[in-house]
N, C-alpha and C positions, 0 to 999 in steps of 0.2 A: 486517781483524779485528786489532785491539791489544787487550794486557792492560793491564787499568788496575792492578788491586789482587789480593790473593788472602791469606785468613786459613786458616792453617793449625791445625787443632783437634788434630789428633794424624795425624802421619804421619813415621815413622821416627824421628829424635830431637827432631823438633821437637815444640812443643805450645804451642798459643795463641800463633803467630806471626803476623807481619801484615807484609805486602811489598807495597810501593807502585813502579808500573812507569813509567817516561818512557815519550814519545808517541815518541822518534826512538831514538838510540845511547845505550847505558848498559853500565855495567861492575859487575857485582856481585862483589866482592873478598874473599877471604877464605883463609885456610891449609888446608891438607886435612885432610879429614874434618869439617871445619865444616858441611856438609850442600850443598854445589853439586848434586851429583847429587840428592841427595834433592829439592832445588826442581826440578829438571828431570824428577824423576819424578811429583809431584804435580802438575805442570801437564799433564804428559800423561794423568795418569790423571783429574784433573777432566775433560778435554775427551774421552777414548773411554772410560773406565769402568777398573775395578780388574782388573788382568791376572790371570788363572789362575797358581797356584803350579805350576811345573815345576822338576822337580830342585833343582840348587842354585841357583836363581835367588833375586837377594837378597829378602828379604822386609822390607818397610817398617809392617808390622804393630806399633801399640805394644804393648808388653809390660806395662804397667803397668795395661792395662785403658780405657784413655781413647778417645773416640769418635775411630774411624779415618774421617777424610776432613776436608773443609772446605768453603771458600769461594772461588769465584774470579769477579772481573768483569772484562769486556772490551767493548768496543765493537765493534757490527755495522754497516757501512754500510746504511742502510735500515731498521734496527730501534732504533739507539741504546745505550744501554747494558743490558746483560744480566747476570743473574746467574746463575751455575750454583754449585747447591751438591748436594752428593753425601757419603754416610757408607755404609760397608759395612754397618752393621746395619741401614739405614732401606730398605726395598723392594727388598731384596735389592742393593743398591748402586746402583741406579738414579737417574738426574740428575733433579733440579729445578730447572725453569729458570723464569726470573723476568724479563720484560719489562714494566715499568712495573705496569701492574695485570692482567696478563696472565700465568698460570701454566700450563706446558707441562711435556711429559717427555722422553722420549729422542727421539722422534718430532721435536719441535720443534727439537731441539740438532741432530739431522741434517739438519733444513732449515737452521739458521744455518751449519754447517760446508763444506754445499756440497758434498757428496761427498768430504772429506776424509778419510783411513784413517788409523790408527795406523802402518801402513808409508809411505806418503806423507810423512808427517809426520815420520818417522825419517830417511829415506833423502835427504828433498829441503829441508827445513826445518830441518834441523840440524846441526851439523859438530862433530863429534868426533873424536879422532885414531884411532880404531879403524878409522872406514870410511876415513879417507885414508892409514892404512898398510895396510891390506890390499891395495889398489891394488899396491902396490908390489912384492908376491912374485909377482904375475904375469907368463907370458910375454908378449912384445910383442905378439903376435895378441890373445891375450886382453885384455891392459891397453887395445888399441886400442878392442875391441868393448865392453868396460863403459866407457871413457871416453865413446863416441858413446852407448851406450844411456841412460847417466847424463846425459848433456848434453840428452837428445831425450826422454826420459820419464820419468826421476827413478828409476828402479829397472832392472833387468837381468831382468825376468819374462819378456819375449818371447824374450830370447835364451835364459834357462833351458829354457822351454817347447818352444822348437824343437828344442834338443839332446835334451831329455827324450824329446818325440817320436822323434828319428834313432835314439836309442840303444834304445828298446824295437822298433822294426821291425828293427834288427840283430840283437837277439836272438830274432828270428822268422823271418826268412830271407835269404840272403844266396845270389849267384847260384852261388859254388862251395862252400856251405856241404854237412854232410854231417849232423850231429847235429840240427840246428834242427828245431823242430816243422811248419813249412811244408815243406820241404826233404823230411823224412822221409814228409811225407804224399804229395807227389808222385812217390815213388818207390813209394809201396803200390799209387797209383793206377796207373801203367804197368804195372805187375806184374799187376794183375787185370784190369785191361783188354785185355793179353795170353791171361790165361786166358780170358777170356768168347769171344774170337776163335775160340780153340783147340775151346772146347766147340761152337760154332754151328757150325764146319766139318765135327764130328763128326755132328750132325744133320740132315743134309739131308731125309731122312723126316718129320722133325717141322715142317721148313721148308715140304714140300709138304702136310702137311697145314694147317698155317696158313695156306695159300695157299686151300687150299679153301675153309677157315672163313672167310677174309676175305672170299671169292666170296659164300659164302651169307651172311653178314651184310649184304654191300653189297645184296642182292637182297632181304633183308627190311629193311633201312632204306628201299630206294626202295619196297617194297611198303607200308610203314608212313608214307612222305611221302603214298603215294596215299589212303591210308587217312584218314590225318590231314587231306587236303583235302576228302575224303568226309564225312569227321565234321563239318568246318569249315561246307561247304555244307548241311549238314544244322542245326546250329546257324543258319544264317543263314535257312533255310527255317522254321525255328520261332520265330526271332524277327519273321522278316515275318510269322507266324500272330498270334504275340501280339500286335503292334502294327497288327492290320489294323483295328480302329476308328479308330485315328490316320489310318491311308491313306486311310480312305475321308472323314473327315473334310478332309483337305488336299486330296483330288480336289473335293469340295463348294465349298471356299473359292476352288479355283482356277476352276471353273466359276461360284461366283457374281461374281468380280471380273472376268471375261470379260464378263460382262454388264455391269457396271457401266464397262466400258472407252468412254473418249470422255466421261462426264460428270465436271464438276467438282469435286473433292473439298473438304470443308469445310477452312476454314483452322485454324490452331493456336489453341490456348485462350490466348492472349495476343496482344495488338496490340503493333505496333512501336514505339510511345511506352514501353510497358511493358519491353519489351527493352532498349532504350537505357537506361531507369533504371535496369533491373538492371545491366546492364554497368556502368554509371558506378558505382553503390554497390560494386561488386565491385570495380572497380580501385580505389577509396578503400580500401576494406577489404584488399587484396592488399598496397598501399603500407604502410599500419599495420601489418599483418603482417611484411612484412620488414624494417622499423623494428624491431620487437619481435622481429625472432630477431637482429638486428645488437645490441641492448641485450642479450639473452641470452648471447651468445656474448663480449661484452665482460666481463658480469658472472661467467662463468664462469672467465674468463682473470683477472680482479681476485681473486676469491675464494681463488686457490690462496695468494696471500699472508696470506689472512686465515682465523682460526679461527671456521668456520660450519658449526654445527650442520645437519643435514638438517633437523630439527624448525625450526629458527628460519628457514631458507631458505625450506620450504615457509609460513610466515606471513607472508613478506616479499610472497610470489609473491599470496597472497591475504587480505591485510589488510584491502582496501576492504570485500571481500564477507564475511568474517567481521563486521567491524562493521557492514554494512548487516545482516547476519542479526540479530546482536543486537539491534537496533533492533525487531525484531518478537517480541521477548521476551513483553512485556505481551500481545501479540495470540495468541501461542502461549499463555500461561495461560488467558486468556479463553476460547481455544478447546476446551482440555483441560478447563476445569470445564463449558462448555456440552456437549460431548461425554458425560462423565459424567451431568448431569442427564438427559439426554434418555436414555441408556440405561438409566439407573434407572427413568424414567417410563415408557420402552416395557416393560421388566422388570413393570413395577405394572400395566399395561396389560395386558398378554400373561396374566398372573397372574388378572386381573377375569373376562377374557374367556374363560381354561381353566376357571375355577370355575363360570360361567353355563352355558357348554356341556357341563360334566360336571353340572351339576344337573339340565337341559332335555333335553339330548341334541342342541343346534342345531347348525349347518355354518355356517361363516360364507357359503360359495358360496351354499347354500339362503336364509339369511338377507337376504342382499343382495336377492334378487328378491322378498321378500314385497312387498304391496300395504298399507303403513302404515292407511290410512284404514279398508278392508276388515277389516283385524284388528281395530281398536280398535269397528269396529260390533258386529262377533261380540262381543267382549267383554263390551260392555255389555248387548247382548240376553242372551247368557248370565247375566249378573249379575240381570237383571230376572227370569229364568227361574226362578233359584235365589230369589230373595225370592218369587215366588208358592208356589214349592216348601214354602217354609219356612212360609208362611201354611197353607196347604191340610194339612200335616203337624200344626200345632198345633191348629185347627179339629178335625181327625180326632179327637186326644188328648182335644180339651173335649166332642167328642160320645159319647165313650166314657164320662165321668161323667156323662150324663145318660138312666138309664134309662125317666124318665119321659115323654119324648119319643117313645118308640118303642111303650109303651102306647097312647097318646094317638093315635096315628096308625093303629095298630090298630081302634080303635073308630070312627073315622071323624070324630069330632069333636074342634076345636080351640078352645079361650077364643079371644075375639077378641083380648085382650091378650095376644097369645103371648108377644112380646119381655119383658112386665112378669114373667110366669110363669117366662120364663126368668132373669132377673135375680133373682127371688124364691128361685127353686131354687138360684141361686149363692149368695145370700147365707146361705140353710139351710147350705149345704156350708160356708161360710166360717165360720160360728156352729160348727159341729160341728168344726171343727177349730181353734176359738179356743183349746180345752185346750192346756195347755201339758205336753206328755208329756216333753219332753226336761227339764221341772223335775222332774216327778215321778221321772223315771229317776236324775237328778244326786243327789236325795235320796236315795233305796233306795241309789244305789253308795256316798254318802256313810255311810249308817247301816251298809253291811257293812262298811267300813274301820273306823268305828269300834268294832264289835264284836270285828272279828278282832284290833283293835290291845288294846282296853280289857278285854274279857270274855273272848275266847277266845283266848289268844296264842298257845296250841299250835296252831290252827289258821286262823291268819293266812294261810296262804296259801289255801284254800279260799276263805275270806271274799274274799281280794283279787279272785280270778276270777271271784266271783260280781260283784264290784263294776264289773268289765270288762267282761261281760255286758253289766248293766243301763247301762252309760256308752254301749256302741255300740249299743243298742235304741234308746236314748232320740235318740241322732244319727240313727239311720235314720228314724225319725218326722217330726224336726224338718226333714231334708233333704227329705222327701216332701211336708209341707206346704209349704216355700217352692217345689217347684215345683210346686202347684196355683196359687199365689197369683200367681206370674209365668205361668202360662197365662190366668188370668181378667185379669191387666193385660194382657196381648197383644189379647184380645178386648174389651176394654173399647176400647183405642187403634182398634180397628177399628168402633167404633159397636157392640157387641157381637155375638153369633154369627148369622150369616145366619138368616131366618124359615126355620122348619121347614114351616109348613102355614098354611092362610089359611081364614079360617072362612067356611062357606058362608052368602049372603045369602037373604033370603025370596024365593022365587020365581025365583031363578036355577038353573040346572042345576047338577048335583054333578060337581066338577071331581073327577080322579085325584088322590090322593094320592100323593108321592112320599117315599122313605126320604131322611131328610137324609145318613144315612152312606153309602149306595150313591151317591149324588148327589156328596157330598166325595170317594169313592174315585176314580169313573170322571174327575174334576177332576184329581185329584193323578197319576191315569195319564198322561192326557193330557199333564199338566206334563213329567212324567218323560221323554214320551216326544221332545218338543221340545228337552229338555235334551241327551239322547242324540244328536239330530242336530247340533245346535250344537256339539256337543265333537268330533262326526265332522268338520263343515265346518273346525273350527278347527285340526285335525291334519292336514288336507290342505292348507289354505293352509299352515301353518309345521308341519312333522313334527318328533316329540318321542319321547323313548323311555316316558314315561309319560303319555300323553294325560288319564287319570282324574286326575294332579295337578292340572289345572287347576281342578276343581271344587272343592277345598279352598280358592283362594284367587285367583279370576279377576283381580282389582285388581292383587295383588301382581305376579300373570302379566306383565297389560299393563305396569307399572311396569318388569320386569326386562328385559322385549322392548325397550322403549325407552331403557331404560338400556345395554342390548347394542349397541344400533345407535349410540348415542352413542360409546361405546368403542371401536366397530370404525372410525368416522370418525376419531376422534384417533388410535388406533394406525397408520392410514394416514397421519396428518400428522406423527405423530412419525417416524416409521419412515422418511419423505422428509426430514425434516430431519435424521435420523441421517446417512443416506446422504451429504446433502450437506456435515455435519459433518466425516465417515470421510474423507470425497475432500479436502478442507482439509486436514483433520489429516495425511494420507499426503503431499499436495504438500510442506507444509511439513517434513515428517520427512525427503522427499528431498531437500530444499535443503540437507541435512547431509551429501549422498554424495561430495559433494566431497573432503572430508577422512576417508574410510574408510580411507585406507593411512596416517595418521598420527595420529588420534586413536581412543580404543577407544569408540564411540558408539555399533556396531550393537547390543548389547544394552541399552541405556537408551532410556527414552522421553523423550518431546518436552521435557519441563520437566528432566529430568535432564542432556539435551544441551544446553539453554541454559546449564544452570547449568557443566556442563564448560568448555563454549566459551570462557564468559565469565571463567575460571578462567586458560584457555590465552592470551587475549587480555592478560589484565593481567600474566602472565609474559614473552609475547612485548613486549608494548610496554616494559616495565623493559630486556629485552634490547635491545631496538631504541634507547632512549636512549644505553647505553652504547656502540653501534655507529654513532651517528647522524653522526661524523664520517669514518667509514670509508666507501672508493670504492664496496663492495659495496653499502650503504646507498642510497648515493645513486642508482646503476643499478638496485636496488630501487625507490626511489620513481620514476623515470622509467618503469621497466617499468609500474607503476601509472597513470601519466599515459596511458600508451598505451593499458592494457586499460578505463581509463577513459574513453579515446576510441572505442575500439571499442564499449563499451556503448553511449553516446551515441549512435554510427551506426548499432547495432541497433535503438536506441528511434526514431529516425528514419527508418530503413527498414523498422518494424512495419508499417505500414500499406499499402505494396506489397506486401511478402510476405506480409503478409494475404491482401490482395485477387488475388494470384497463386498463392497456394497454396503458399508456398516456407517451407520449416522454418526455414533460417536463411541468413545472409551466405554461408557458405563452401559452401553447396548451391546457390547461384545457376548456376554452370556446369552441375551436374547439373541443374538445373531447366530451362535454356536447351536443352540438350540434349534434354530430354523434349518441348520444344515441336512439335519437328520430327515427332515421332512422334503422329502426326494420327488415324489410322486402325486400330482396334483390330484390324481383321480383317486388316489387311496385316502387322501385327506377328505376328500367330499363322501368316499364310502364311510369312513369313520361316521364323519358329520350326521350322515343319513342313519347309521344303523343304531347310532344313540336318541336320536328324535324320533324316526320313522319306524324303527324295528320295534320298540314297544307299542307303538299304535297299530302294528299289524300282526297279532301274535299267530294268528292263524294263516299267515297268507291269503285271503280269501280274493277271488274272482270278483272282476267289477259287477257280473249279475249275481254271485251269491251277496255281495254288497247291499244290491238292490233290495235281494229279498228278506234280508235282516232287516233291512229299515221297515219294510211295510209291513213286516209280522211284530216288529216292537211299536210301533205307532198305533197297531189296534190293541195290542196289550195296555198301553198306556191309556187309551179312551177308555178301555173297560175298567182299569182300576179307578180313575177318575169318576166313571157311574157310580163305583161301589163307595168312593170316599162322599160322594156327594147324599149318598142314601144316609150312611153311617153319621156323617155331620147335624143331619135332620134328626136324629135319634137324640144326639147329642145334646143338642139344643132344646127339645122336647124336655128332657129330664134336667136340665138346668132351669128350665121353666118350672119345673113342679120344685124345685128344691127353692126357689125363692118364694113359691107361695107357702110351702113351710117355715121359712125363715124370715117371714115377712117384718116380725117384729124386731130380728135385729140386734135382739140382746147380747147373744153368745159372739155375734161377730164385733161387738163394742167392746165386751169385756176383752176380747183377743187381741185389739187394736190398744187399749190400756194397757195389757201385759206387756205388747211389746215397746210403747212406749216409756213404760217404767222400767223395763230391761235396760232399754239405750241409754236411759240418765245413770240408772246405778251401774252398768257397765264402765263408764266413764269418770264416774266417782270413786270406783275401785280401781281404775288403771291410773289415774291420778295418785290415790293413795299409796299404790302398791311400788309407784314410780319413788316416790318420796320417800318411804321406808327404803328402797334399794339404795337411792342417794345418801340418806343418813348413815345405813351400814357402810358402805362404800368410804364416805370421810372417816367415819370413824375407824375404820381399817387402815386409810390412808395414813391417819394422824398417828396408830399405833406403828405401824410400820417404820415412818420416819423417826419414832422415839426409839425402836430397837437398832437401826442403823446407824444413826449419827448420836445420841445420847451419849454412849460412853466414853466418845472422843470429847464432846462437849465436855463430860462431868472431870473429866484428867484435867485440861487445859483449864477450867473454871477452877480446881482446886488449888492449881498453882496460883492463879493471882488471888484467890482468897487467903492463901497463904502469907502473900505480900501483903493486901490490905490486915488481915489481923495480926500482922507481926509475927507467922509462925504459930500462931495460938490454933488455927483452924487449917488443915492441908489437904482434906479430902470432904470430894461430894458422893452420895451415893442413895440408893434407894432400900427404906426397909419396910416390908410388908406396906408396896405402892405410895409409900410418903417420902418425900426429898429428907433428907438427914446430912449432918456435919460431922467429921469426926477430927479430932485434934492430936494432940503430940502426946497427951494422956491415955490414947485410946477410947476415950469417950465419945459414944455417938449419941448426938443429940437429934430431935426432930425439928422442922422449920419453926414450928409456932413454939418451942421452947424457948428460942432464941431472943434477944433484946431486939428494939426496934432497930438500931444504927446497925447491929449485927445482920439483922435482916436485910438489909440496906446493901450491904457489905456482900451476903449473899447473891442476891439480885445482880448488882452490879459485877461481881466475877463472872457470873452465868453471861451477863451481855457482852463484858470482853471478850469471855471464851468463844462465844459465836463468831464473834469479827476477828476472833483469831484463825478459827478455822476457814473465815472467808476472807481473809489477805490477800489472796491470789487476787481478788476480785476490784478492792478497794473503791468501791463505786464512789463515795465522797469520802469527806474529812469526818471526825468524830467531833461533835459539838458538845459538850456538855455546859448548862444554865444552870450553876448553882446545885448540883445535884448531891450535896453533902451538907445538909442543914441538920442531920441527926447525929453528926459524927462529932466526937471529941477532938482534943488536939492532936493525940497519937493518931486516931484514925485521918485523921487530915493529913497528916505528914506521910503516913503509908500509902495513901491516894495518890498524893503527890509523887511519890517513887513508883508507883504504878504507873502512874501517866507519863513519866519519864523512860520509864522501859516500855512501853508499848507504843511511843512514838518512834520506835525503830522501825517498826510495819507501817504505822498509819500516822497522817496528820491530825494532831489533836489541838483544837480549841477551847480554851477553858473560858466563861464569860461568868463574873464574881465579883461582890462587893467586898468578900472575905478578906480583911487584912491580915490576918496570919497567914493564908493560903498564899499570898505574896511572898511572906519570908520563906517558907519552903520551897518555893521556887527559886526564889534568890539564892538560899541555901544550895538546891541543888544545881544551880546555875544554868537554871532555863529560862529562857526569855519571857519579860515582862513588858506590857504595853500599857501606860496609863492613859483611859481612854479620855481624861481631860485634859491632856496635851495633845490630842490628834488635831491637825489641821485642818 
């Protein structure tokens, strides 16, 4: 990671300042108080956030109200150029990270820093004089440990934690301690234990009682075991009785299989060729599945470096399925419209059928069994009978208006032309009715109205009533006349009324004369009787709630029933179509189930699901275009191809799967295993042998089972009685012990002992845990020293040779102390060196550690005046070291030392004057 540029909007004394950094070594020069430390704090703030204000710590908040924060550009391997923008007042000081077109937050920043913390940044990658000078005041052993810890881990955390655990344990317990918590509890426990032993020695009688009670309890426990065994046996016998039917079935199956022994059983349901074909298909399917698993693993490893939402990941896995489903959208619309039309048609038919059933009282089951031809014939006959009854009734009315016929019949003589006389009488009657009573009544009503209005206006109400009476009378007379005319027209249509009597010819015997009215009445009675029989036959053929309703309109009844039959047939057809459409609708709706965990489609209908899925596909397609060059997208495409190959394999295997009754390729092993199960009786026998066989080891009969049950129940009752007696004995002994122990001193001492032991155990567990942690941390620091220290000392020796101009070139240990060795092979310990040389040793170790970690390069190396104890020669050698070290690291030096500027210029290294930064 290397810094590129920073723009300080407001931080300390800086306002709208821009700093550009070189990729290698550079010196940012300026006098004191110009803001070198402020620039360092700004870089640290941009990387790790605004620090919390503590006590007298310097506050860099702008006093003039300017925005507190700015921007920092840096390059990160694998990501390119990264922009970090952070303002105290924006989003609570959280960072905004921009990488190309991608924008992230603190989570992405932590990923870019790869575990770098503020403490590690301060103690390892920055050099300040305070960090170097504070090691000067340590003792020799502490200095040794600090240097080792700094060289290996970059901090003294392991050493400090180990020492903290040791100090904490010493505050709890020491072998010869007096007032420490664990020592005091151990003394209390010893004293309490001594008191308990003394109290137990004085209670020999109590111990004897305890012994007796223990013996009685052992007897009770033994008796309860026997009772438990007996009850267990009773439960087993009850379970045998409960499963007796399955036991008999098991015996019958065994007997049946013994009869079939020696006979060849039927082969499996699949042929050998089918089994081999299924095995080959499954091997190919398994290969594709394994490839798909490898691609999924690569995909999950690759997506750690990308920001892919779970919803987009779901889309990539099911993209082809979603697009195939969207192709069915038109079919879904047609299916929905067809379903709605069939549903509406079904409701209309149900309403029409219900109206006819309500009107006639028909039932669907009864109506479907009626003979339509017989029903039509009965309705036709009934219509004929009704027509004849109507003619007879009209003839009866006409005869009642002809009194002359009765008189002539009584005299025994009728003229020869009886029909002519009848027509003459009819004409007379018609002429008698030719007067217009309606005209007369209307005229009288008009006269009354005019008289009431013009002549007698005070009595116009009375004259109005008289006019209404005249109008009603005339209307009734007119209606009666029209009835008579209609009757005569009907008789004319039938060629006149039937003959009343015949004239007696000369010489012929006298024929008895019949009364025409009586003859017509007899005919009418016979027709009505036949009508009643026809209605009863029709009601027997098709029952209805009101049979007399047929007489009102037989033709309408016949038309309604035929319409009723058509409606039932059409309703059956529509219902079948609706069920088929509903099944197809459900299957199409179920095709959306794969997205139930990702898309809210459960409460939507089919059309809304298609619309939502189409919007989701458009959104994810745009996102896929943005990720088309990413590795996860390529892996997702590869996965889709493998899924498509699986789909084609499924289509290829569909015929053999259907032929072998196999649900899917994944169930082929189960299907091949099921082939071996050829006999259902053998399967049932194996199941019963496993479940029923252990339950009936002795193969008892039903009588033996009943006898064993009765015997065991008697034994259980006897044991229960003995248990009750023994429990009374134990209870009595317990009461006697309570009397002997009524003071409760021993119990209280034991309770105190238990409580003390609990607390002491917790203290010892915590003490032992910290003791173990201390030893572990110490061993870890030692192991790290032994593993990396030789390499660290070798590289640090090379840097020490540059810093000391070849005077010292090796670092080592002698009797546990750090030593340096020069060209004259003189070995000196660290405390024998001067202050400046000590700083050089410490800086060489720090640079050596960074050199060992060059492959990580978490951040640049920042040095803030870390050479105060150096003379001119040492400064010059430090400048050479920094120029050499910058080949692998970006080095940023912050200094107010003018002499250091000259050395940088001599070595042709970049120097930036902070006074000239705009």
